[in-house]
C-alpha positions as CSV (number, residue, x, y, z in Angstrom):
1,M,-42.0,-71.8,-5.6
2,F,-41.7,-75.2,-5.3
3,R,-42.6,-77.0,-1.6
4,F,-41.0,-80.1,-0.9
5,Y,-44.4,-80.8,1.7
6,R,-46.4,-81.5,-1.6
7,F,-45.5,-84.3,-1.8
8,L,-46.4,-85.1,2.4
9,P,-49.7,-86.8,3.8
10,Y,-52.7,-83.4,4.9
11,N,-51.9,-84.0,8.5
12,K,-48.6,-83.0,8.1
13,V,-48.3,-80.6,5.2
14,L,-51.0,-79.0,7.9
15,I,-48.2,-78.7,10.5
16,Y,-45.4,-77.8,8.6
17,N,-47.7,-74.4,7.3
18,L,-48.7,-73.7,10.6
19,I,-45.0,-73.9,11.5
20,F,-44.4,-71.7,8.3
21,F,-47.4,-69.0,8.7
22,F,-46.2,-69.1,13.4
23,M,-42.2,-67.9,12.0
24,K,-43.0,-65.4,9.5
25,R,-45.0,-63.7,12.0
26,L,-42.6,-64.3,14.7
27,L,-39.1,-62.3,12.4
28,Q,-42.2,-59.9,11.2
29,L,-42.1,-58.4,15.1
30,V,-38.6,-59.1,15.3
31,S,-37.8,-56.7,13.0
32,V,-40.3,-54.4,13.9
33,F,-38.9,-54.1,17.3
34,A,-35.4,-53.5,16.0
35,L,-36.7,-50.3,14.3
36,M,-38.6,-49.0,17.3
37,L,-35.2,-49.1,19.5
38,S,-33.5,-48.4,17.6
39,F,-35.2,-45.4,16.8
40,A,-35.3,-45.0,20.1
41,C,-32.0,-44.8,21.0
42,E,-31.0,-42.1,19.1
43,G,-32.6,-39.8,20.5
44,P,-33.4,-35.7,19.4
45,E,-29.9,-34.0,18.2
46,G,-27.7,-32.6,21.4
47,P,-26.5,-29.1,21.0
48,P,-23.4,-28.1,18.3
49,G,-20.1,-28.2,21.0
50,P,-18.1,-24.8,20.5
51,Q,-15.7,-23.5,18.0
52,G,-12.3,-25.7,17.9
53,E,-9.3,-23.5,17.7
54,T,-8.0,-21.3,15.0
55,G,-5.0,-23.6,13.0
56,P,-1.8,-21.8,12.0
57,A,-2.1,-20.5,9.0
58,G,-1.1,-21.4,5.6
59,T,1.5,-20.8,3.3
60,R,1.4,-17.5,0.9
61,G,0.7,-18.1,-2.6
62,P,2.2,-17.3,-5.2
63,A,2.0,-13.2,-6.3
64,G,-1.2,-12.6,-9.0
65,E,-0.7,-11.5,-12.4
66,D,-0.7,-8.3,-11.1
67,A,1.6,-8.1,-8.7
68,Q,4.6,-10.2,-11.2
69,R,3.7,-6.6,-13.3
70,S,4.8,-4.6,-10.8
71,A,8.3,-3.4,-10.9
72,V,10.9,-1.6,-8.3
73,L,14.2,0.0,-9.9
74,D,17.8,1.9,-9.2
75,S,19.3,3.7,-11.3
76,Y,22.1,6.3,-11.0
77,I,20.8,10.4,-12.8
78,D,22.8,13.2,-14.2
79,F,21.0,15.9,-15.5
80,E,21.9,17.9,-18.1
81,A,22.0,21.4,-18.5
82,D,19.6,22.7,-22.1
83,E,21.4,24.8,-24.7
84,E,20.8,27.8,-22.4
85,G,22.2,26.4,-19.4
86,G,19.4,27.6,-17.0
87,N,17.1,24.0,-17.1
88,Y,19.1,20.5,-16.0
89,S,16.5,17.2,-17.8
90,S,16.7,13.5,-17.5
91,G,15.4,10.5,-19.1
92,F,15.6,7.3,-18.3
93,S,13.2,4.1,-20.8
94,L,10.8,2.1,-19.2
95,A,11.0,0.0,-22.9
96,S,12.1,-3.1,-20.9
97,L,9.1,-3.0,-18.8
98,E,6.3,-2.5,-21.7
99,V,4.8,0.3,-19.1
100,S,0.6,0.6,-20.2
101,D,-0.6,4.1,-20.5
102,S,-3.4,2.9,-17.1
103,D,-0.1,2.1,-15.2
104,I,1.8,4.5,-12.3
105,V,5.1,5.3,-11.8
106,L,6.2,6.7,-8.6
107,V,9.5,7.9,-8.5
108,Y,12.1,8.0,-5.8
109,M,15.0,9.9,-4.2
110,L,17.9,8.3,-2.2
111,A,17.4,11.0,0.3
112,G,20.4,8.8,2.8
113,V,21.9,6.0,4.1
114,I,22.3,6.0,7.8
115,P,23.7,3.2,9.9
116,D,21.6,2.1,12.2
117,G,24.6,0.3,14.6
118,N,23.6,-3.6,13.3
119,G,25.5,-3.6,10.4
120,N,23.0,-3.2,8.6
121,N,21.9,0.6,6.5
122,M,18.8,2.4,7.0
123,V,18.0,3.9,3.5
124,F,16.2,6.8,2.9
125,W,13.1,7.5,-0.1
126,S,11.6,10.9,-0.9
127,P,8.7,10.9,-3.1
128,L,9.0,13.2,-6.0
129,P,8.9,16.0,-6.5
130,Q,10.8,16.5,-3.8
131,T,11.8,20.7,-3.0
132,Y,15.4,21.3,-0.8
133,R,16.1,25.0,0.8
134,L,19.8,26.1,-0.4
135,E,20.8,29.7,0.0
136,Q,20.3,30.7,-3.3
137,G,17.0,29.7,-2.9
138,P,14.8,26.5,-3.8
139,V,15.7,23.2,-5.9
140,T,12.7,21.0,-6.6
141,Y,13.6,17.3,-8.1
142,T,10.0,16.3,-10.1
143,Y,9.6,14.3,-13.0
144,A,6.3,12.9,-15.9
145,Y,6.1,9.9,-17.2
146,A,4.7,8.3,-20.2
147,D,4.6,4.6,-21.4
148,A,8.2,5.1,-23.2
149,G,10.2,5.9,-20.4
150,V,10.4,9.5,-17.3
151,L,11.9,12.6,-18.3
152,L,13.2,13.8,-14.5
153,F,14.3,18.0,-14.8
154,I,15.5,20.3,-11.1
155,D,11.9,23.5,-11.1
156,T,14.8,26.3,-10.4
157,E,14.8,29.8,-10.0
158,I,18.3,29.9,-8.7
159,N,21.0,31.5,-11.5
160,W,22.6,28.5,-11.8
161,A,26.0,30.4,-12.9
162,E,26.2,31.9,-9.3
163,L,26.9,28.1,-8.4
164,T,30.3,27.1,-8.2
165,Q,30.8,23.5,-9.8
166,E,31.4,21.4,-7.0
167,E,28.1,23.0,-6.3
168,R,26.7,22.2,-9.3
169,E,27.5,19.3,-9.3
170,D,26.3,18.0,-6.1
171,L,22.8,18.9,-7.4
172,T,22.9,17.6,-10.9
173,L,25.6,14.0,-10.7
174,E,24.7,10.5,-9.7
175,Q,21.3,11.3,-8.1
176,V,20.2,7.6,-7.0
177,F,16.4,7.0,-8.1
178,R,13.9,4.7,-7.7
179,F,11.3,3.9,-9.4
180,V,7.9,2.1,-8.9
181,V,5.8,0.4,-11.6
182,I,2.3,-0.4,-10.3
183,P,-0.4,-1.8,-12.8
184,G,-3.3,0.0,-13.9
185,E,-5.3,-3.0,-12.4
186,T,-3.4,-3.4,-9.3
187,Y,-3.9,0.8,-8.5
188,A,-7.7,0.2,-9.7
189,A,-8.2,-2.5,-7.0
190,N,-6.6,-0.7,-4.2
191,Q,-8.1,1.9,-5.5
192,R,-10.2,4.3,-2.8
193,T,-11.7,7.8,-1.9
194,K,-8.1,8.9,-1.4
195,G,-6.6,7.3,-5.0
196,S,-5.1,10.7,-6.9
197,L,-1.7,10.4,-8.2
198,E,-0.6,13.6,-6.2
199,Y,-2.4,11.0,-2.6
200,L,-0.1,8.8,-3.8
201,Q,2.2,10.9,-4.0
202,S,2.0,12.1,0.0
203,L,3.4,8.6,0.9
204,S,6.3,7.4,2.2
205,Y,7.7,4.8,0.4
206,H,7.5,2.0,2.7
207,E,3.4,3.3,2.7
208,I,3.9,2.4,-0.6
209,L,5.2,-0.8,-0.5
210,K,2.5,-2.0,1.8
211,K,-0.7,-0.8,0.1
212,F,-0.1,-2.2,-3.4
213,N,1.9,-5.1,-2.3
214,I,5.1,-5.0,-3.8
215,S,8.3,-6.6,-2.6
216,D,11.8,-4.4,-3.1
217,K,14.1,-7.9,-1.6
218,K,15.5,-7.6,-5.3
219,V,15.8,-4.9,-6.8
220,P,18.6,-4.4,-10.5
221,V,20.0,-1.2,-11.4
222,L,19.9,0.2,-14.6
223,N,21.8,2.9,-15.9
């Protein structure tokens, strides 16, 4: 490094060297003192403060793919007698819903509608199989399903010929049913010790909606 004092007289060079030496030492001592002072001021870490209040819940995210495949729909069903007139049944297609073999189909029958006094109606749905006791004997509405559709039928030992036409029509015409399709993946994910189809059929309509997070805000009517 170029030193301008190389060209100065010897005594002046000695003085400059001494000044340079003491300045260098002084800067080193100042640096050490500043470092020690910073450590002394920092001190040990204090205990953690109390946990703050929980913030408000965020908005609910969109339904997943399985939830979107869930379906709720209504239909007015007319039961037709077979050739012998002793059995009544009706079919309902599920082709538009793309139901797979692993999906679960639950069926509910409209049991009644009662005003709640606030301008709205309370709608009651009975899960199938559902049995009604008549004077002539019990009548059970039940069903079976596959990926193509649902077969609804009336199981009874009563003699239909003993019923009046009005009684037969009350049992067979314009019956309102609600169909709930649960994707197989959703059913498997929520299955518990009591997860069989018979157990699900024993639950109420609203219990099923809550259990599988299914919405019935907009229910289409299919015929």
